[in-house]
MITORZA-683730 format. One line per 2 residues: their letters; for each residue x, y, z of N, C-alpha, C. Coordinates in Angstrom, 3 decimals. Layout:
! MITORZA-683730
a = X/Y/Z/X/Y/Z/X/Y/Z ~ ...
END
This chain:
! MITORZA-683730
mk = -113.099/4.198/64.737/-113.877/5.375/64.345/-113.332/5.909/63.022 ~ -114.231/6.191/62.114/-113.836/6.681/60.802/-113.882/8.200/60.786
fi = -112.777/8.813/60.369/-112.710/10.276/60.289/-112.994/10.724/58.864 ~ -113.832/11.718/58.706/-114.164/12.265/57.392/-113.572/13.663/57.304
lk = -112.680/13.840/56.339/-112.053/15.138/56.164/-112.999/16.066/55.408 ~ -113.160/17.270/55.907/-113.995/18.251/55.224/-113.236/18.880/54.063
de = -113.977/19.211/53.029/-113.371/19.918/51.902/-112.899/21.288/52.349 ~ -111.818/21.759/51.741/-111.410/23.125/52.001/-112.472/24.054/51.409
py = -112.621/25.254/51.963/-113.709/26.145/51.533/-113.745/26.392/50.030 ~ -112.568/26.503/49.400/-112.569/26.793/47.966/-113.151/25.639/47.151
iq = -112.967/24.408/47.611/-113.534/23.272/46.886/-115.050/23.278/47.003 ~ -115.558/23.597/48.184/-117.012/23.661/48.368/-117.638/24.748/47.499
sy = -117.052/25.939/47.516/-117.619/27.044/46.735/-117.487/26.775/45.248 ~ -116.380/26.156/44.846/-116.170/25.821/43.435/-117.241/24.846/42.953
rq = -117.520/23.819/43.750/-118.544/22.838/43.371/-119.909/23.512/43.247 ~ -120.243/24.368/44.202/-121.536/25.063/44.165/-121.639/25.969/42.937
dl = -120.541/26.637/42.600/-120.566/27.536/41.439/-120.658/26.750/40.138 ~ -120.018/25.579/40.075/-120.166/24.724/38.894/-121.636/24.352/38.693
ee = -122.292/23.975/39.773/-123.701/23.569/39.689/-124.589/24.751/39.302 ~ -124.299/25.912/39.873/-125.101/27.097/39.535/-124.868/27.523/38.092
ls = -123.617/27.461/37.638/-123.319/27.836/36.252/-124.048/26.919/35.281 ~ -124.084/25.634/35.584/-124.803/24.698/34.724/-126.266/25.104/34.594
qv = -126.872/25.540/35.681/-128.274/25.971/35.657/-128.450/27.262/34.856 ~ -127.533/28.212/35.051/-127.634/29.480/34.322/-127.459/29.246/32.818
le = -126.521/28.392/32.457/-126.310/28.090/31.034/-127.548/27.443/30.417 ~ -128.214/26.592/31.202/-129.434/25.973/30.686/-130.498/27.022/30.402
af = -130.531/28.078/31.207/-131.484/29.170/30.971/-131.190/29.877/29.652 ~ -129.914/29.850/29.227/-129.537/30.424/27.938/-129.673/29.412/26.795
gy = -130.035/28.165/27.122/-130.245/27.152/26.090/-129.097/26.191/25.894 ~ -128.129/26.163/26.829/-126.972/25.271/26.712/-126.982/24.258/27.846
kv = -126.880/22.978/27.495/-126.817/21.939/28.519/-125.368/21.498/28.684 ~ -124.789/21.860/29.808/-123.395/21.526/30.098/-123.336/20.968/31.513
ap = -122.833/19.744/31.653/-122.759/19.114/32.972/-121.746/19.844/33.844 ~ -122.046/20.024/35.130/-121.092/20.710/36.001/-119.814/19.909/36.217
yg = -119.946/18.602/36.346/-118.786/17.726/36.573/-119.198/16.289/36.285 ~ -118.207/15.431/36.133/-118.489/14.013/35.952/-118.555/13.287/37.281
dp = -117.708/13.695/38.204/-117.620/13.091/39.532/-117.620/14.212/40.564 ~ -118.542/14.187/41.525/-118.575/15.258/42.528/-117.312/15.354/43.376
al = -116.448/14.354/43.298/-115.173/14.430/44.014/-114.255/15.485/43.415 ~ -114.510/15.864/42.154/-113.762/16.937/41.480/-112.255/16.650/41.439
ns = -111.909/15.488/40.936/-110.503/15.069/40.959/-109.599/15.945/40.102 ~ -110.091/16.422/38.960/-109.258/17.290/38.113/-108.936/18.589/38.847
yr = -109.928/19.133/39.509/-109.723/20.370/40.269/-108.775/20.136/41.440 ~ -108.927/19.015/42.119/-108.078/18.704/43.263/-106.621/18.502/42.854
dl = -106.407/18.139/41.591/-105.038/17.923/41.116/-104.259/19.231/40.977 ~ -104.963/20.360/40.956/-104.292/21.648/40.855/-103.589/21.988/42.172
lp = -102.562/22.805/42.085/-101.904/23.288/43.290/-102.870/24.190/44.074 ~ -102.716/24.274/45.405/-103.659/25.060/46.214/-103.868/26.483/45.720
ea = -102.795/27.182/45.345/-102.942/28.562/44.871/-103.749/28.610/43.583 ~ -103.504/27.648/42.688/-104.253/27.596/41.430/-105.724/27.305/41.693
rq = -106.018/26.436/42.667/-107.413/26.146/43.009/-108.126/27.408/43.475 ~ -107.462/28.200/44.294/-108.072/29.429/44.778/-108.346/30.396/43.635
qv = -107.378/30.555/42.744/-107.546/31.473/41.629/-108.676/31.030/40.705 ~ -108.738/29.731/40.431/-109.791/29.196/39.564/-111.157/29.381/40.210
ar = -111.253/29.114/41.512/-112.534/29.257/42.213/-113.004/30.704/42.211 ~ -112.088/31.635/42.434/-112.460/33.055/42.422/-112.926/33.487/41.042
al = -112.208/33.044/40.009/-112.579/33.415/38.644/-113.926/32.811/38.267 ~ -114.167/31.583/38.675/-115.449/30.945/38.366/-116.593/31.694/39.037
na = -116.398/32.094/40.276/-117.431/32.851/40.984/-117.731/34.160/40.273 ~ -116.687/34.838/39.795/-116.873/36.082/39.045/-117.600/35.822/37.734
yv = -117.265/34.729/37.076/-117.887/34.373/35.800/-119.382/34.109/35.993 ~ -119.722/33.348/37.024/-121.131/33.058/37.301/-121.887/34.351/37.587
ga = -121.286/35.234/38.384/-121.940/36.498/38.697/-122.167/37.357/37.467 ~ -121.168/37.407/36.587/-121.295/38.211/35.368/-122.345/37.629/34.429
lk = -122.395/36.305/34.330/-123.376/35.684/33.433/-124.789/35.828/33.994 ~ -124.941/35.727/35.301/-126.258/35.951/35.914/-126.729/37.377/35.666
ae = -125.788/38.325/35.711/-126.151/39.719/35.434/-126.655/39.868/34.004 ~ -126.034/39.146/33.066/-126.504/39.177/31.675/-127.906/38.593/31.569
le = -128.137/37.509/32.276/-129.456/36.873/32.246/-130.525/37.815/32.781 ~ -130.186/38.553/33.822/-131.155/39.459/34.445/-131.502/40.641/33.542
tg = -130.590/41.024/32.644/-130.897/42.134/31.730/-131.891/41.727/30.658 ~ -132.039/40.415/30.457/-132.945/39.931/29.417/-132.315/39.929/28.038
sy = -131.019/40.237/27.958/-130.301/40.210/26.686/-128.886/39.726/26.945 ~ -128.146/39.541/25.877/-126.757/39.083/26.015/-125.879/39.894/25.077
ki = -124.912/40.607/25.655/-123.966/41.381/24.860/-122.562/40.966/25.266 ~ -121.804/40.474/24.306/-120.507/39.897/24.618/-119.562/40.921/25.229
dr = -119.541/42.162/24.702/-118.601/43.141/25.248/-118.954/43.491/26.691 ~ -120.238/43.602/26.991/-120.663/43.894/28.360/-120.333/42.727/29.293
fv = -120.535/41.516/28.812/-120.235/40.309/29.589/-118.753/40.252/29.953 ~ -117.886/40.495/28.968/-116.441/40.471/29.214/-116.044/41.541/30.225
vq = -116.532/42.757/30.025/-116.169/43.863/30.917/-116.646/43.594/32.342 ~ -117.878/43.079/32.466/-118.404/42.728/33.792/-117.502/41.711/34.474
fl = -117.099/40.706/33.737/-116.238/39.666/34.313/-114.906/40.241/34.770 ~ -114.293/41.059/33.923/-112.990/41.626/34.266/-113.064/42.502/35.511
fr = -114.111/43.306/35.612/-114.272/44.117/36.814/-114.402/43.236/38.062 ~ -115.114/42.118/37.920/-115.340/41.243/39.066/-114.074/40.523/39.520
ig = -113.090/40.356/38.634/-111.831/39.740/39.056/-110.772/40.803/39.350 ~ -111.182/42.056/39.341/-110.281/43.121/39.725/-109.375/43.636/38.636
qa = -109.777/43.462/37.370/-108.995/43.966/36.253/-109.814/45.011/35.503 ~ -109.329/46.235/35.496/-110.019/47.294/34.763/-109.696/47.155/33.278
ps = -110.687/46.909/32.437/-110.424/46.714/31.012/-110.027/48.002/30.315 ~ -109.212/47.890/29.298/-108.842/49.047/28.497/-110.048/49.525/27.688
sd = -110.081/50.820/27.420/-111.170/51.381/26.617/-111.144/50.846/25.190 ~ -109.986/50.328/24.760/-109.876/49.785/23.406/-110.512/48.410/23.273
ls = -110.743/47.746/24.398/-111.191/46.359/24.342/-112.568/46.223/23.711 ~ -113.493/47.106/24.066/-114.856/46.995/23.525/-114.867/47.070/22.006
dl = -114.021/47.926/21.433/-113.950/48.030/19.969/-113.455/46.721/19.352 ~ -112.507/46.076/20.012/-111.973/44.818/19.493/-113.012/43.702/19.532
lk = -113.924/43.767/20.482/-114.898/42.692/20.661/-116.136/42.834/19.770 ~ -116.308/43.986/19.166/-117.505/44.208/18.344/-117.585/43.200/17.197
ge = -118.725/42.545/17.101/-118.960/41.596/16.023/-118.325/40.237/16.236 ~ -117.630/40.047/17.356/-116.968/38.761/17.622/-117.890/37.861/18.433
rf = -117.738/36.551/18.241/-118.570/35.590/18.964/-117.763/34.666/19.865 ~ -116.564/34.307/19.425/-115.799/33.287/20.143/-114.648/33.945/20.911
iq = -114.840/34.067/22.223/-113.879/34.738/23.093/-113.524/33.793/24.242 ~ -112.253/33.661/24.524/-111.820/32.903/25.691/-110.731/33.701/26.419
iy = -110.672/33.535/27.726/-109.632/34.171/28.516/-108.936/33.093/29.346 ~ -107.608/33.155/29.348/-106.798/32.209/30.113/-105.932/32.964/31.116
nr = -105.721/32.336/32.289/-104.859/32.974/33.274/-103.398/32.614/33.013 ~ -102.522/33.017/33.905/-101.087/32.800/33.717/-100.714/31.314/33.729
dn = -101.579/30.475/34.285/-101.328/29.036/34.322/-101.941/28.312/33.131 ~ -102.389/29.073/32.115/-103.012/28.506/30.913/-104.334/27.799/31.199
lq = -105.003/28.212/32.275/-106.313/27.671/32.623/-107.388/28.646/32.159 ~ -108.442/28.110/31.591/-109.509/28.954/31.063/-110.351/29.520/32.203
if = -110.526/30.832/32.210/-111.335/31.463/33.246/-112.566/32.160/32.667 ~ -112.649/32.227/31.331/-113.806/32.859/30.699/-113.997/32.267/29.319
rs = -115.267/32.105/28.932/-115.602/31.765/27.540/-116.951/32.375/27.198 ~ -117.062/32.857/25.990/-118.332/33.423/25.542/-119.333/32.296/25.308
la = -120.612/32.646/25.273/-121.645/31.627/25.129/-121.507/30.835/23.831 ~ -121.024/31.473/22.777/-120.884/30.770/21.502/-119.960/29.562/21.618
cy = -119.019/29.621/22.550/-118.070/28.513/22.708/-118.726/27.261/23.277 ~ -119.941/27.390/23.825/-120.651/26.211/24.313/-121.414/25.506/23.192
er = -121.458/26.108/22.022/-122.181/25.493/20.909/-121.477/24.245/20.389 ~ -120.196/24.154/20.641/-119.434/22.964/20.223/-118.601/22.514/21.422
cs = -119.273/21.966/22.406/-118.605/21.638/23.668/-119.271/20.426/24.301 ~ -118.485/19.400/24.613/-119.011/18.266/25.374/-118.162/17.988/26.607
ft = -117.377/18.988/27.016/-116.657/18.909/28.279/-117.622/19.166/29.437 ~ -117.219/18.770/30.635/-117.903/19.239/31.826/-117.309/20.603/32.181
le = -118.017/21.339/33.015/-117.514/22.649/33.436/-116.258/22.503/34.293 ~ -116.156/21.418/35.028/-114.932/21.188/35.794/-113.741/21.017/34.859
ql = -113.909/20.228/33.804/-112.815/20.041/32.848/-112.389/21.374/32.243 ~ -113.355/22.174/31.839/-113.051/23.442/31.182/-112.251/24.380/32.066
ts = -112.523/24.345/33.357/-111.906/25.310/34.251/-110.696/24.780/35.019 ~ -110.435/23.492/34.955/-109.335/22.946/35.751/-108.278/22.232/34.907
rt = -108.403/22.285/33.595/-107.385/21.706/32.723/-106.840/22.789/31.789 ~ -105.566/22.718/31.493/-104.972/23.699/30.587/-105.478/23.461/29.167
wi = -105.301/24.473/28.317/-105.760/24.328/26.927/-105.032/23.183/26.225 ~ -103.824/22.872/26.646/-103.089/21.750/26.037/-103.766/20.432/26.386
el = -104.330/20.347/27.586/-104.996/19.123/28.030/-106.424/19.017/27.510 ~ -106.981/20.127/27.037/-108.368/20.112/26.577/-108.499/19.721/25.104
wd = -107.619/20.239/24.257/-107.770/20.029/22.822/-106.515/19.438/22.190 ~ -106.739/18.479/21.332/-105.651/17.899/20.545/-105.561/18.657/19.223
rd = -104.341/19.055/18.862/-104.107/19.741/17.594/-102.709/19.373/17.106 ~ -102.413/19.746/15.884/-101.098/19.473/15.320/-100.018/20.055/16.238
vm = -98.931/19.296/16.426/-97.874/19.723/17.352/-97.262/21.062/16.936 ~ -97.291/21.369/15.650/-96.747/22.639/15.179/-97.499/23.807/15.806
fn = -98.827/23.689/15.879/-99.625/24.758/16.467/-99.449/24.801/17.981 ~ -99.340/23.633/18.607/-99.094/23.621/20.049/-97.810/24.358/20.383
aa = -96.762/24.092/19.606/-95.471/24.734/19.853/-95.574/26.248/19.652 ~ -96.277/26.657/18.592/-96.417/28.092/18.311/-97.207/28.797/19.411
fl = -98.274/28.165/19.878/-99.102/28.779/20.920/-98.376/28.810/22.257 ~ -97.583/27.779/22.548/-96.805/27.783/23.784/-95.781/28.915/23.773
km = -95.142/29.092/22.624/-94.172/30.180/22.490/-94.861/31.527/22.675 ~ -96.046/31.667/22.084/-96.800/32.910/22.230/-97.142/33.157/23.690
aq = -97.578/32.105/24.405/-97.936/32.251/25.815/-96.730/32.681/26.650 ~ -95.576/32.146/26.339/-94.355/32.527/27.054/-94.014/33.993/26.789
nm = -94.143/34.424/25.540/-93.829/35.809/25.193/-94.800/36.795/25.827 ~ -96.050/36.370/26.015/-97.055/37.251/26.588/-96.714/37.635/28.023
rs = -95.933/36.831/28.710/-95.607/37.102/30.114/-94.817/38.396/30.292 ~ -94.206/38.878/29.209/-93.410/40.098/29.305/-94.237/41.359/29.049
vm = -95.532/41.197/28.741/-96.390/42.342/28.460/-96.559/43.184/29.724 ~ -96.400/44.492/29.596/-96.469/45.401/30.747/-97.741/46.244/30.759
kf = -98.399/46.386/29.620/-99.635/47.163/29.561/-100.546/46.527/28.519 ~ -101.812/46.948/28.538/-102.769/46.359/27.610/-102.297/46.543/26.175
ca = -102.294/45.459/25.433/-101.967/45.540/24.007/-102.616/44.367/23.295 ~ -102.909/44.553/22.032/-103.559/43.529/21.219/-102.620/43.112/20.096
fk = -102.410/41.814/19.975/-101.562/41.264/18.925/-102.442/40.513/17.933 ~ -102.394/40.926/16.677/-103.171/40.243/15.647/-102.306/39.168/14.995
fd = -102.912/38.014/14.744/-102.176/36.882/14.194/-102.802/36.434/12.879 ~ -101.998/35.755/12.101/-102.490/35.199/10.848/-102.223/33.700/10.806
fp = -102.416/33.042/11.950/-102.285/31.590/11.981/-103.366/30.980/11.088 ~ -103.039/29.975/10.305/-104.082/29.320/9.500/-105.045/28.556/10.392
sh = -106.253/28.372/9.900/-107.207/27.565/10.654/-106.745/26.111/10.650 ~ -107.107/25.385/11.686/-106.689/23.987/11.800/-107.710/23.241/12.648
vv = -107.675/21.935/12.570/-108.643/21.110/13.282/-108.177/20.875/14.717 ~ -109.072/21.102/15.658/-108.817/20.755/17.051/-109.886/19.748/17.475
te = -109.516/18.853/18.379/-110.426/17.811/18.842/-110.398/17.747/20.362 ~ -111.563/17.699/20.956/-111.643/17.609/22.407/-110.965/16.335/22.903
id = -110.299/16.435/24.043/-109.637/15.294/24.663/-110.443/14.860/25.886 ~ -110.771/13.572/25.941/-111.435/13.000/27.124/-112.745/13.704/27.446
sa = -113.513/14.013/26.418/-114.829/14.630/26.626/-115.913/13.603/26.290 ~ -117.160/13.978/26.505/-118.258/13.043/26.260/-118.376/12.665/24.788
me = -118.215/13.653/23.884/-118.418/13.417/22.456/-117.141/13.563/21.637 ~ -116.099/14.101/22.237/-114.832/14.342/21.536/-115.057/15.097/20.219
fs = -115.758/16.215/20.332/-116.072/17.047/19.177/-114.790/17.575/18.515 ~ -114.863/17.746/17.206/-113.807/18.405/16.439/-114.401/19.622/15.745
fr = -113.556/20.608/15.474/-113.968/21.776/14.711/-112.725/22.471/14.193 ~ -112.924/23.369/13.240/-111.807/24.146/12.716/-111.646/25.400/13.562
yk = -110.410/25.684/13.923/-110.106/26.756/14.862/-109.111/27.723/14.242 ~ -109.346/29.012/14.434/-108.406/30.028/13.970/-108.245/31.093/15.045
lk = -107.010/31.349/15.451/-106.710/32.409/16.400/-106.539/33.709/15.630 ~ -107.285/34.747/16.036/-107.237/36.024/15.325/-106.469/37.095/16.097
tv = -106.782/37.246/17.370/-106.187/38.319/18.172/-105.965/37.823/19.598 ~ -104.858/38.241/20.184/-104.599/37.978/21.604/-104.378/39.319/22.289
cg = -105.108/39.543/23.378/-104.979/40.785/24.148/-104.379/40.467/25.510 ~ -103.289/41.127/25.836/-102.691/40.970/27.153/-103.426/41.844/28.153
lt = -103.962/41.248/29.205/-104.719/41.962/30.226/-103.835/42.090/31.467 ~ -103.556/43.314/31.864/-102.578/43.552/32.931/-103.200/44.251/34.137
rq = -102.476/44.172/35.244/-102.815/44.910/36.459/-101.510/45.221/37.170 ~ -101.312/46.493/37.518/-100.085/46.942/38.176/-98.837/46.507/37.394
nq = -98.919/46.729/36.087/-97.802/46.462/35.180/-97.372/44.999/35.150 ~ -98.308/44.115/35.437/-98.030/42.686/35.325/-99.176/42.021/34.594
iq = -98.849/41.165/33.656/-99.913/40.480/32.927/-100.602/39.484/33.848 ~ -101.914/39.513/33.819/-102.716/38.618/34.650/-103.383/37.527/33.819
sa = -103.733/37.872/32.599/-104.442/36.915/31.760/-104.345/37.348/30.305 ~ -104.773/36.464/29.424/-104.764/36.752/27.988/-106.137/36.459/27.409
ll = -106.680/37.428/26.685/-107.976/37.269/26.027/-107.740/36.901/24.572 ~ -108.384/35.831/24.129/-108.228/35.344/22.760/-109.514/35.583/21.979
ie = -109.388/36.184/20.816/-110.500/36.327/19.881/-110.279/35.306/18.769 ~ -111.282/34.448/18.549/-111.099/33.283/17.695/-112.233/33.145/16.686
dw = -112.030/32.291/15.714/-113.093/31.832/14.813/-113.201/30.315/14.956 ~ -114.405/29.833/15.120/-114.662/28.387/15.147/-115.592/28.055/13.985
ef = -115.309/26.961/13.284/-116.191/26.488/12.211/-116.537/25.043/12.479 ~ -117.849/24.742/12.518/-118.277/23.358/12.745/-119.627/23.115/12.099
END
């Protein structure tokens, strides 16, 4: 007799949310595959706690983006704030001012996994949604080792942040290239601002304001 192991609940909900997000993005004009293999091997490679956190964040992201779709418009500051509320992080009143006029926004959790991206970031993307949400930024994009080292150091320093604060950077723009994606797109990338997002005096995630040129 052959025994079939059932997926843990978080894997089932994660797969469903990937599929729903792909549909919602198509409504906004972006075609992004939910995954390459329904087995979701990249996601399964994460530790159980990381899988739960990623699944919860993805569910919040889908809910926030659906809310934007229902309004009939898209506003990046409203989208970000909606997402943060849904993951239990009250955004600082200063955040909306920082987001005005910006297009390329990404948020990473403490494990360097992406939990949010603005719609503009899908304009130069050939990853699957599983790749985007279950691989660290180091595994997603190839860049000069000098920048990798600088960004890793920045990520380590951010862990000591105790309250909301925004750090402006003057890193030069540089070429990044997708790793193991369908098209392996390249573009010029510049990090402008990093905001430490905290809860109960502990940093939970980092919001990056960027410029992309392609």
